[in-house]
C-alpha positions in Angstrom: -46.6 104.2 155.6 -44.0 106.6 157.1 -43.8 107.0 160.9 -41.6 109.2 163.1 -40.1 108.9 166.6 -42.7 111.3 168.1 -44.1 110.5 171.6 -41.3 108.1 172.3 -41.9 106.0 169.2 -45.6 105.7 169.8 -46.3 104.5 166.2 -43.6 101.9 166.5 -45.3 100.5 169.5 -48.6 100.4 167.5 -46.8 98.5 164.7 -45.4 96.0 167.2 -48.8 95.4 168.9 -49.8 91.7 168.6 -46.4 90.5 167.4 -44.4 87.9 169.3 -40.8 88.4 168.4 -38.8 90.7 166.1 -35.8 89.9 163.9 -33.7 93.1 164.0 -31.4 93.2 161.0 -28.6 95.7 161.7 -24.9 96.1 162.0 -22.9 97.0 165.1 -22.8 100.7 164.1 -26.3 101.4 165.4 -24.9 101.9 168.9 -24.9 105.7 168.4 -28.7 105.7 168.2 -29.1 106.4 171.9 -32.8 107.2 171.9 -33.7 104.3 169.6 -31.5 101.8 171.6 -33.2 102.9 174.8 -36.5 102.2 173.2 -35.4 98.8 172.0 -34.3 97.8 175.5 -37.7 98.7 176.9 -39.8 96.9 174.4 -42.3 94.3 175.6 -41.7 92.3 172.4 -38.4 90.2 172.4 -35.8 91.3 169.8 -33.4 88.9 168.1 -30.5 90.7 166.5 -29.0 89.6 163.2 -25.7 91.3 162.2 -23.8 88.5 160.4 -23.4 90.4 157.1 -21.0 92.9 155.5 -21.2 95.7 153.0 -21.9 94.2 149.6 -23.7 91.4 151.5 -23.4 87.7 150.6 -26.2 85.3 149.7 -24.8 83.1 152.4 -25.5 85.8 155.0 -29.1 85.9 153.9 -29.4 82.1 154.3 -28.1 82.5 157.9 -30.6 85.3 158.5 -33.5 83.1 157.3 -32.3 80.3 159.6 -32.2 82.7 162.5 -35.7 84.0 161.7 -37.2 80.5 161.5 -35.4 79.0 164.5 -36.0 81.9 166.8 -39.8 82.0 166.2 -39.8 85.6 164.8 -43.0 86.8 163.2 -41.8 90.3 161.9 -38.6 91.9 160.6 -37.1 95.3 161.3 -34.1 96.6 159.4 -32.0 99.5 160.7 -29.1 100.7 158.6 -28.0 101.7 155.1 -28.6 99.9 151.9 -26.8 96.7 152.9 -28.8 96.1 156.1 -32.1 96.8 154.3 -31.2 94.6 151.3 -30.3 91.7 153.6 -33.6 92.1 155.5 -35.5 92.3 152.2 -34.0 89.0 151.0 -34.6 87.4 154.4 -38.3 88.3 154.1 -38.4 87.1 150.5 -36.7 83.7 151.0 -38.4 82.9 154.3 -41.2 81.4 152.2 -38.8 79.1 150.2 -38.5 75.5 151.0 -35.2 73.8 152.0 -32.0 75.2 153.4 -31.0 77.5 150.5 -27.7 75.8 150.2 -25.5 76.3 147.0 -27.6 79.3 145.8 -30.8 77.2 145.5 -33.1 80.1 146.4 -31.7 82.4 143.7 -33.6 80.4 141.1 -36.5 79.1 143.2 -40.1 80.2 142.7 -40.9 83.0 145.1 -44.0 82.6 147.2 -45.1 86.1 148.5 -45.6 86.3 152.2 -47.2 88.7 154.7 -44.3 89.0 157.1 -44.6 92.5 158.6 -41.5 94.5 157.6 -40.3 97.9 158.9 -37.2 99.7 157.8 -35.4 102.5 159.4 -32.7 104.0 157.1 -29.6 105.5 158.6 -28.6 107.3 155.4 -30.6 109.7 153.2 -29.6 108.5 149.8 -30.2 105.0 148.6 -33.9 105.0 149.0 -33.7 101.2 149.5 -36.6 101.4 151.9 -38.9 102.4 149.0 -37.7 100.2 146.2 -38.3 96.6 144.9 -34.6 96.1 144.4 -31.9 94.4 146.5 -28.3 93.5 145.7 -26.5 90.5 147.2 -23.4 88.5 146.0 -23.0 84.8 145.3 -19.7 83.2 144.3 -18.3 86.7 143.6 -21.1 87.7 141.2 -23.6 90.4 141.8 -27.2 89.2 142.1 -29.9 91.8 141.5 -33.1 90.7 143.2 -36.4 92.2 142.3 -39.7 91.7 144.1 -42.6 94.0 145.0 -43.3 91.7 147.9 -40.3 92.8 150.0 -40.8 96.5 149.9 -41.1 97.6 153.6 -44.7 98.4 154.5 -43.6 100.8 157.2 -40.6 103.2 157.2 -39.4 104.8 160.4 -37.7 108.2 159.7 -35.6 109.1 162.6 -33.5 112.2 162.1 -31.1 111.0 164.9 -30.0 108.3 162.5 -28.2 110.9 160.4 -26.8 113.0 163.3 -23.3 111.5 163.3 -22.9 110.7 159.6 -19.5 112.1 158.4 -19.8 115.2 156.2 -18.5 113.5 153.1 -21.1 110.7 153.5 -23.8 113.3 153.9 -22.8 115.0 150.7 -22.5 111.7 148.8 -25.8 110.3 149.9 -27.6 113.5 149.3 -26.2 113.5 145.8 -27.4 110.0 145.3 -30.9 111.0 146.2 -30.8 114.0 143.9 -29.4 111.9 141.0 -32.1 109.2 141.6 -34.8 111.9 141.3 -33.2 113.6 138.2 -32.6 110.3 136.3 -36.0 109.0 137.1 -37.5 112.3 135.8 -35.9 111.9 132.4 -36.1 108.1 132.2 -38.0 106.6 129.2 -40.0 104.6 131.8 -41.3 107.7 133.6 -45.0 108.1 134.3 -47.0 111.0 135.5 -46.8 109.6 139.1 -43.0 109.1 138.9 -42.4 112.6 137.5 -44.4 114.1 140.4 -42.4 112.1 142.9 -39.1 113.2 141.2 -40.1 116.9 141.2 -41.1 116.7 144.8 -37.8 114.9 145.7 -35.6 117.5 143.9 -37.4 120.3 145.6 -37.1 118.6 149.0 -33.3 118.2 148.4 -32.9 121.8 147.5 -35.1 123.0 150.4 -33.2 120.9 153.0 -29.7 121.0 151.7 -28.4 123.8 153.9 -30.0 122.4 157.1 -28.9 118.9 156.3 -25.2 119.8 155.8 -25.3 122.0 158.9 -26.8 119.0 160.8 -30.1 120.6 161.9 -32.9 118.2 162.9 -35.3 119.7 160.4 -32.7 119.3 157.6 -32.1 115.7 158.5 -35.8 114.9 158.6 -36.3 116.7 155.3 -33.5 114.8 153.6 -34.8 111.5 154.7 -38.1 112.4 153.2 -36.4 113.5 149.9 -34.5 110.3 149.6 -37.6 108.2 150.2 -39.4 110.2 147.4 -36.5 109.7 145.1 -36.5 105.9 145.9 -40.2 105.7 145.2 -39.6 107.4 141.8 -36.8 105.0 140.7 -38.9 102.1 142.0 -41.2 103.0 139.0 -38.6 103.9 136.4 -35.2 102.5 137.4 -32.1 104.6 136.9 -30.4 105.6 133.6 -27.0 106.3 132.1 -25.6 108.3 135.0 -25.9 105.4 137.4 -24.7 103.0 134.7 -21.6 105.1 134.2 -20.9 105.7 137.9 -20.4 102.2 139.1 -17.0 101.7 137.5 -15.9 105.2 138.8 -16.6 104.0 142.3 -14.6 100.8 141.9 -11.6 102.4 140.1 -11.3 105.6 142.3 -12.9 104.7 145.6 -15.6 107.5 145.3 -18.8 107.0 147.3 -21.6 106.0 145.0 -23.5 109.3 145.2 -20.3 111.2 144.5 -19.7 109.2 141.4 -23.4 109.6 140.3 -23.3 113.4 140.4 -19.9 113.4 138.6 -21.8 111.8 135.7 -25.1 113.6 135.8 -23.6 117.0 135.9 -22.1 116.2 132.5 -25.1 114.2 131.1 -27.7 117.0 131.8 -26.1 119.7 129.5 -25.1 117.1 127.0 -28.7 115.9 126.6 -29.9 119.5 126.1 -27.4 119.8 123.2 -28.3 116.4 121.7 -32.1 116.2 121.6 -31.9 115.2 118.0 -30.7 111.8 119.3 -33.8 111.3 121.5 -35.0 107.7 121.7 -37.9 108.3 124.1 -41.0 107.3 122.1 -42.7 110.4 123.4 -40.3 112.5 121.2 -37.7 115.2 121.5 -40.2 118.0 122.3 -41.5 115.9 125.2 -38.0 115.4 126.5 -37.2 119.1 126.1 -40.1 119.8 128.3 -38.9 117.3 130.9 -35.4 118.8 131.0 -37.1 122.2 131.6 -39.2 120.7 134.4 -36.0 119.4 136.1 -34.6 122.9 135.9 -37.7 124.3 137.4 -37.6 121.8 140.3 -34.0 122.9 140.9 -35.3 126.4 141.3 -34.2 127.7 137.9 -36.0 129.0 134.8 -35.5 126.0 132.6 -33.1 123.3 131.4 -30.0 125.3 130.6 -30.0 127.1 134.0 -30.9 123.9 135.7 -27.9 122.2 134.2 -25.8 125.1 135.4 -27.3 124.8 138.9 -26.4 121.1 139.1 -22.8 122.0 138.3 -22.9 124.7 140.9 -24.2 122.2 143.5 -21.3 119.9 142.7 -18.7 122.6 142.9 -20.1 124.0 146.1 -19.9 120.6 147.8 -16.1 120.6 146.9 -16.2 116.9 145.8 -13.1 115.7 144.1 -12.8 115.1 140.4 -10.6 112.0 140.0 -7.9 111.9 137.4 -8.0 108.9 135.0 -5.2 107.3 133.0 -5.5 106.2 129.3 -5.9 102.6 130.5 -8.7 103.6 132.9 -10.6 105.5 130.2 -10.3 102.4 128.0 -11.7 100.3 130.9 -14.5 102.8 131.7 -16.0 103.1 128.2 -16.7 99.3 128.0 -18.0 99.0 131.6 -21.5 100.4 131.1 -24.4 98.1 131.6 -26.4 98.3 128.3 -29.7 97.4 130.1 -29.5 100.8 131.9 -28.8 102.6 128.6 -32.2 101.4 127.4 -33.8 103.5 130.1 -31.8 106.6 129.0 -33.8 108.9 126.6 -30.8 110.0 124.4 -28.9 107.5 122.3 -25.5 106.6 123.7 -22.8 104.6 121.9 -19.3 103.5 123.1 -17.6 106.5 121.4 -20.0 109.0 123.0 -19.6 107.3 126.4 -15.8 107.6 126.1 -16.1 111.3 125.3 -18.5 111.8 128.3 -16.1 110.1 130.6 -13.4 112.4 129.5 -15.6 115.3 130.6 -16.6 113.6 133.8 -13.0 113.0 134.9 -9.7 114.8 134.8 
């Protein structure tokens, strides 16, 4: 369920009715949310804040969060923040049902017992869609742990346009691109369904409709982009992402680009390449089906079909004036072997190492 701040957060009050204590998972940066913080200070329900985590959150932080939740007598969880805060809150909810202390990574391999802990998320970026997905990422002993569970998807999402009001322009551009790429990749994924394609199309249209207002910081633009990101997150919750995201992670780590910036760098090259390589289609529904999907993406972008849609995606990237990093020969060699093959199974056109290398040379300078 999606709720808004209308009538002084009336629907938040309704969600809190009957609850005894809230665990608020957030970092210190939420101080700018004046209206929301004023609401928090006036709640009749006690709030316990948990902020002992960092970007790329650690498993140990989740264990601390579970301890705080249990020892404080909380009976519901609220997450306010970007992907890290929401992922930490998801894992606190998930592991609160596990026995023991969770020491030494014990909960990572423990059987999960679903629970009914009420969970509300308020995203402060419009991009990750984490509030709508069954995925979370934490780190243990330096290794990425991808956690998946339907049981920790927030049952309520609070969309407050004030949360995006002070977001720096570059972060607005990058997170918007992340939402757009989620929707596009979900649309063409081999795992797509009729439901996911409807969500993707609606998300793309919502990004296009609200782009100007969002970048110009209007309240309606911010509200619309939150909605678009949530739709895109709901789509990838069904399908997962594809080659664009698989290729973008190493770009982020090598060049310091924001995730969404790296994603559109890749997808603006992948889209026209796919149009020209339909003979390599590996989607079991066939190349004509995929041709139709690529056309539908173009239509959602406001164009007449696939070719003009691919051009529109490049135009969007150029208009946003996002940097194209320059790569060395050594970096290209590192990039071409960095792609997660699991994500390539979701991609509808066959990719091999040689092709990936050629694509990276188009993606970067």
